[in-house]
N, C-alpha and C positions, 0 to 999 in steps of 0.2 A: 433481469437477473432474478432468480428465485430468492425468496427471503429465507435465509438459513435458520433464522430463529424458529420458524414454523417447523422446519425439518428436525431440529433438535428436540422440540416439544413432542413431535410425533414419534420419535425414536426412543422415547424413554423406556428403559427396562423396568422390570418388576420392582427392583429396589428403589428406583427414582419415583415410581408411582406410589409406593408405600410412603416414602418421605413426604410426598405432597399432602398426605392425610395426617401426618403426625404434627401436632401443635408445635410451633417453633421452627419446624423444618421447611414449611411451605415457602416462605419468603426467601430463605437461604437457598433452597433448591431452584427457585425461579431465577434468582440472581446468578447462580452458578451456570444455569442453562444459557442465560444471556451472555455471560462471559465466554462460554464455550462457542457460541455462535459467532461472537466478535472475533475470537481467536481463529476460528476457521476462515472467516472472511479475510482477516489480515494475512493468513497463510496463502490464500488465493491471490491477494494483492502482491505479496512477495514473489510468488511463482510467476505472475505476469511480468513483474519487473525483471525477474531473472530471464524470462524468455525474450523480453525486449533487449536486454543487455547482450544476450547471445546473438540476436539479429545484428546489433551494432558491431559485435566482434566479427561476424561473417562479412559484413559490409566493409570492415577495415581491411579484409583481404583484397578487396578490389583496389584499395589505395596502395597496399604494399606491392602489388603487381606492377603498378605504374610509378612507384617511388615518389608519391606526392607527400612530402614531409609536413606541410602545414596542416593538411587534413588528418594525418596520422597523429600528430600531437594533440589536436583538438579532440579527436575521437578517443584517445587514451584518457584524457581528462573526464570526458563524459562517461566512459566505462567505469572509471574509478568512482565517480559520483553515484552511478547506478548501484555499484556494490555497497557503498555506504548506506544508501537509502533502503536497499533490500534488508540489510541488517537492522536498520532502525525500525522498519515495519515488522520484521519477524520477531523482534525482541522487545516491542513496546509494551507499555503497561496495559493490562486487560481491564482496567477499571476496578481492580481489587482494592478493597479497603478492609483492613482487619478491625478488630474490636477497638483498639486504641489508636487508630490512624488519625493523623491531623485533619484530614478531610474525608468524610464518609461518602461513599457512593451509594445513591439510592437506586432502586430498580429502574425508574424512568430515566435517570442519568446514564445508566449502563445501556439502556435501549437507545438513547440518543447517541451514545458513543458508537454503537453499531451502525446507526443511520449515517453518522458523520463519516465513518470508515467506508461505508458503501458509496458515499458521494465521491470518494476518491477515484472511483472507476472512470469518471469523466476525464480526469487528468491523465489516466493511462491511455484512454482513447486518443487524446490529443498527441501524446507522445508517440503512439503507434503511427499516426499519420505523419508526424515529422520524420520518423525513422524511414518510412516508405519514400517520402520525398527526397530524403538524403540519399537513399540507395539508388533512386532513379538518376539523380544528378551525378553520383559517383560512377554509375554504369555508363552514362553519357559523357564522362570525362569533363564535366563542367565544374572545375575546381572552385571558382568563386561562389557559385550557387550552392555547392556542397558545403563550403565553409559557413555561409550564412545559415544554412539549415542546421548544421551542427551547433552553431551558436544558439539558434532558436531552441533546439532540443535541450541544450544546457540550461537555458532559462526555464523551460518547462519542468525539468527534473528538479531544479532549484526551488521553483514554486511548489511543486509536489512535496518536497521535503519540508519546507517552511509550514505549509498547511498541515502536514501530518504532525509536526512537532507541536503545533498549537492545539491539537485535538482535546487534550484533557482540560486545558485552561478554558477553551471555548465552551465545552460541555458544562463545566461547573460555574461558568460566569466569573472566573477569577483572573481573566486576561486583562492586563492594563494597557 
């Protein structure tokens, strides 16, 4: 995956370039660019979560056609969890710290926040594999295997959520 931080730096307009030369603005501008890159990355994570949720919703149609209620209930719970995590990722803190904030974010911490968010892509890949395995089991009408895979997917999305919730504390070293 390309590093969005570099793209943001390359796409600076004339105003941003001028701000880089004005004393006092350089550090501010660099932090804002890092926050923008992290926001764009989180937007991509949220979009991928949304696409995965839609795949689960399409797979749920396989179950409704055969009236398999245990899978329907399990899938409904997973879909709800996906919606919750999509919102969490979309609206999470960008590492902003104002002048009088309790905890100040330094430039290297914002960069580490971006790297932490980028590492979440591995979790998305695991969830995509689980969705595909679930879909195959549902298509083959293998109810018990599908239920196990739905449970596995639930664990993966729970782990993704917990890891994402810890991101600020991990970056700042304040996690207990």
